[in-house]
N, C-alpha and C positions, 0 to 999 in steps of 0.2 A: 239808474234805472231809466228806461225809455218807455214811453207810452205812444202807441201809434193809433191814430184815428183815421178811418176811411169813411168819408161821407158820401152817400148816394141815396137815391130814392126820394120819396115824397118830401116836399118842402125844401129840397136842395136844388138850387138853380145853377146853371153854368156847368162847367166840366167837373168831373169827379176830382177830388183832391186828397192828398195825403198830408197829414200834419204830424210832425214829430216834436214831442215835448220831452226835454231831457232835464233831469235833476242831477246835479253834480255831486260827486263824492271827491274829496281831496285826491288829487292825482296819485300821489305817492302811496296812498292807502288802497288804491285799486288793485295793484298786483304786488304780492310779496316778491322781494328780490327785484324790484323795478330796475335797478341799475346793473344787475347781473348781466354780463356780456358786453356792456358798454365800456369804452375806454374813458379815461379821466377827462379828456377833451370833450367827448360827447356829453358826459355828465355835467360838466361845467357849462357847456353851451345851453343845454335844456334848462338847467337850474337858473341861469341868467335870463333866459327867455321867460320862464315861469314867474320869476320874482321881479321882473321888470328892470333888472340892472343891465341887460343887454341894451346897447344904444340903438336908437332908431336907424342910424347909418349902418349898423352892423346887421340889420334885419331886412336885407334886400331879398330879391327873388331866390338866389342860391341858398340863402339861409332858411327861407320858407321851405324850399325843397328838402334841405337837410333835416329840418324839424319833422316834416312829414315822413321822411325815410325812417327816422329814428322811432317815431310813434308807431309806424307800421311794423317795425321790428318787434315791438312788445305787445301790440294789440291786434285783434282782428280788424277788418276794415271799418265797421261801425264804431268800434272803440277808438280807433285812430282818429276818425272824424270828430268824435267828442273831445278827445284829448287835444287835438290841434285847434279846434274852435275855442276851447277853454283857454289855451295858451295865448292865442292871438288876441282874443277879446280882453283878457287880463292885461296883456302887454300894452295893447292900445289904450286901455283905460288909464294905466299908470303913466303913459306918455301924453295923455290928453288928446288922443287921436281916435275918437269914437268911430269915425268913418273908415278906419283901416280895414276892418274885417269884411270880406266879400265871400258869401256862402258858395256861390257857383264856382268862382275861381278856386277856392280852397278844396271843395269836394272833387271837382274835376281833376285838379292836379294830383290829389291823393289817389284817385282812381287810376290815373296814368302811372303813378309810382307803383301802386299795388300790382297792376297788370304786369309791369316789367319785373318787379321783385319776384313774382311767381316763377319766373324763368331762371332765377339765380339761386346760388347757394345761400343759405340763411346767414352764413358768416361773412358775406361780402360787406366791405366798408363803403361808406358814402362816396368817397373820392373815386374808388374803383367803379362803383355802380354808375356814377354820373359820367365817368369816362366812357362807359359802354353805351350810354344813352344821352349823348350831348344835346340832342334836340330838346330835351326837357329844360335846358337852360335858356332856350329861346322863350322869352316872356309871352310871345304871341303864338307859340306852337299850337295850342289846342283851340285857338280862336277860329281855326278852319272849320270847327264843328258848330259854330254859332253864327247866325246872320249878323252882319255889321250893325253895331249899335245895341244889340240885344243884351249885352253885358252891362250896359250903362243904365238900364232901368233899375229903379229902387228895388223891385221884386227880386232881381238877380243878386242883390247884396244880402237880402234877408232870407231867401228861399233858394234851394238848389233848383235850377232850371235844367231840364234834360236838353241835350243837344238837339237841334232842329235840322232837318234836311235843308241843304242850301240849294237854291235854284240856279 
């Protein structure tokens, strides 16, 4: 369940803001038939990510993209954001890497994945998909939408920052 708060008006200073609070339900309980349509390799990959048995070395940029791709296959965009955040935060906690999760990077890449998935057949596999959109494998691809250094701020790690026009 997600609750959205939009603050504005008397007593609120500064820009308007949107706060999203999410309470989590166990991932496999969210959707009946969660694994339906995934091959065994995809199932094993997400299970290893979610239970923390995937090694840190195995969870590089491409693996992040793969997880996002798979979550988008089973959830709408907000649901995929919740599932991805839950998976990364849990994975990071199990590996003692509390600073691994970055909200802006995660949501921005999920948006890029979702935008491109919308143009593809729902049956496309990750390898074929990424073959069609190799720019997503460039870890700096979407940084063109953010001013230099803006992703380094603590707020960018904890809150999704909208892209800013570049001068």
